[in-house]
N, C-alpha and C positions, 0 to 999 in steps of 0.2 A: 503493499500501500504506498501510494506516494504523500509526502507531507501534504497537508491542507494550507493554502493561501489565507490569510488573516486582512481581513478589512476592517478598519476601525469607523465606525460611522456616529453619529451623534444625532439623537432625533429629536427637536423641540417641540412641543406642542402647547396650544394656548391652555390656561388651566381652565377654560370651560370642558375642554374635552374628557378631562380629569373629574369634573364633576357630573358629566352626564354619564360617567362609567367606565371610560377608557383606560386602560393600564396596560403599559408594556411590559411582559415577562418574557423570557427566554424562549420558553413553549410559543408564543405570540409571532416572538420576530422570528425564529424559526418557520413558523408557518407561513409568514408573511414572504421570506426567502424562497421557501418551497413553492409557493403560488406561481412566483415567476421562474425559477428552475424545475416546472412540473415532471420533469423525467429523473430528475437526480435521487439520490437513493439516500433518504434523512437518515443521519446518524453514521453512514459509510463514507459520504460524499461532502454533505452539510452539518453545521453547528452551528448554536446560537448562544451566545450569554448575554447576560446585562452585567458590564463594569460597575457603572454607576448610575443610581435611580434619586429620585426626590426621596424626603424621606417620609416614613411612614404617617408621622402626626401631619406633615402638610397634604398627603394623598388623605388622610382619613378627614380631614376638615374640607377640603373640597368636596369630597364625596358626599358630605353632610351627617358624616357619623360623630357622634361624641367623642369618641376616644380609638385610638389604634385597636384595641380589645375587640369594641363594636364591630370593624370592619373585619376584624380577621376571623370573626363569628360567622361573619355573613358569608366568606370567600375563604374560607379555610384551605382550598387546593389551591389556590391563585394567589393568595398570600401567607404564605408560611413565615413563620418568626424570622427563620435563618434568611429568607431574602433581604430584610433590611440591616444583616450586618454591615453592610460596606456604605451604608446610606451617607447622603450629605448630611 
């Protein structure tokens, strides 16, 4: 297997999109990439990870939750606690 080529990409979205429920996690980023490269083998040929993301308190506030815990209770699969380990 050859070594994968890495692209470093920064996405910026208006806070309104976060308030409306958008959240970019590694799975969503991978799906976005796979959508464009539809014949690629996810895992073998494609990978995605989030290197930096907004802090959990900001996301929770924008989404209208009283606390990070309330937000995680609603979305336990997409917003696990380890995901916020390197938050701004």
